[in-house]
N, C-alpha and C positions, 0 to 999 in steps of 0.2 A: 837174647830176652824177648819170649815173646810177649806180645799186647794182653794186657788183662783191664779190668773193667769194674767200677766200682759201681756198687750198687747199695742201697738202703731204703727198708721200707718198715713205717711203725703204724703200731693198732693201737688202739687203746678205749676202754671201757669204762663206767661208776662201776663202785661195790659197795652196797653198804656193811660197811665192816672196820675194823680199826686196821689201820695200816701196816701195825706188827704180823698180823694175822695173816696178810695178802703176801707180803713179804716172804714171810714166811713157808707159806704154803710153796709158793711159787720158785723158790731157790732151796725146795727139798727136791733132789730130781725122782726122785720115786715119788712124786705126786704127778710127774710131766705123761707116763699114758695112761691118768685117769683125762686128761682135757688135748693134750698134745696129738695129732691123729698118726704122726711118723714116727714117733718114740715107741718102743716096742719090749725093751728091755734095758734096765738101771743095775750097775753094778756101783753101788754108792753106801752111806751109812745113810740110816733113815732117820736124816734130820736134814734142815735148813745149813748148806754149803756156803764157809765164808772164805774170806780172801786166801790162796793158798791151797785152799782144798783142790783135788783130783776126784775125777771119776769117772766112768765109761757109761755111752749110750750106745744101744744096738738101734739103729735104724732101721725101719722100711723104705726100702724106694722105688723107681718103676724100673732101674736096670739092676737089682737084687739088692740082699744086705750091707750096710754098712757100720764101722765099729768108728765113734765119736770119743778121742780121747779129751775131756773137758780138764781146765784148769780156771778157779774162779781168781779173777783179777782184781775186782775191788769188790769191796761191798760195805756199806753204812747204810744197817737196819737203824729204822722203816722205811728206808727212802730208794736205794737204789742197788743195784746189784748186775755184776756185768761178767758172762761169762765168754770162754773162747776155747776153740777147736779148729782143727782142719779135716778139710773131705776135699781127698785126691780130684774128687770131679766140681767141687765148689772153690776149692781155695781155702783162705783163713775165714773161719766163720766167730762174729762178734755176737753175742747178744745182751743186749741192755733191758734190767727191767726199772721202771721209775713209778713210786708211788706217792701221788700227793693228795694231800686232804682238798678236801673240797668244800662240804658244807659240814656241820658238826653230825660225825657217822656214816660220812659217805669220803668216797677217794677215788681218783681216778690212778688205773693201772694201764701203763703203757709199755709195751713189748718191742722193742726197737729191732730188726736181725738185717743185720751191717756184714755183707762180704765186701771187702777194700779192693781184694783182687781175683775176682773172677774170671777162671779164662773164658767165657764166652758172655755177652748178654744176655739180660734175660729178656726171655721173651712173651707174648703180652700173654700167651697162655698160661706161659709159669707164675706171671704176676697174677694172673685172675686168682690161678690156683692155691696161692698163697693167700692172696686176701679172704678167700672162701673159707680154707686152712683157719686162719687168722679170726674168724669172726665167730665160728666152730668152737677154737680153743678158748678164745676169750667168754663165749657162753659160756660153758663148762668151767671155768676158773668160777666166775661168778656163782652160778647154779653150787659147787662145793663149797667155797669158801664160805656164802651165805647160809649155807647150811649148818655146816659148822659152827658157824656161832649163834645160829636159831638155838642147836641141844644144845647150848654152854648157857643158855637163860633160862 
């Protein structure tokens, strides 16, 4: 068996919205192309995914398109969502969303990406690119969720 490398990276942002609005938005894969740069096409019901649900995501990568077959491993609304997939070039991928109350009306959304068995260690350039994409994605989530809440007010 060849050597693998564990990798984990977390990013978070404060969002002025109820925890349920944040988790419902990010756990609906149809929202992913709105905020996640690599996500281009989703085959999923247009609703938040719950434990045991499956869906397909088509990714754009530097080496070409990739299809990811996701399964939701755990969901505890409005606090937690964990999805898992596998990519031949990255190994297993686990994405975890945590939503925690901060102050009245404000939550912290944390997105953690875990590769427990990458075929190669992440390079500094890859980590920099992930961090930049995460910052953009989190800003998009904040903007989109807060705009939805404002429309409902």
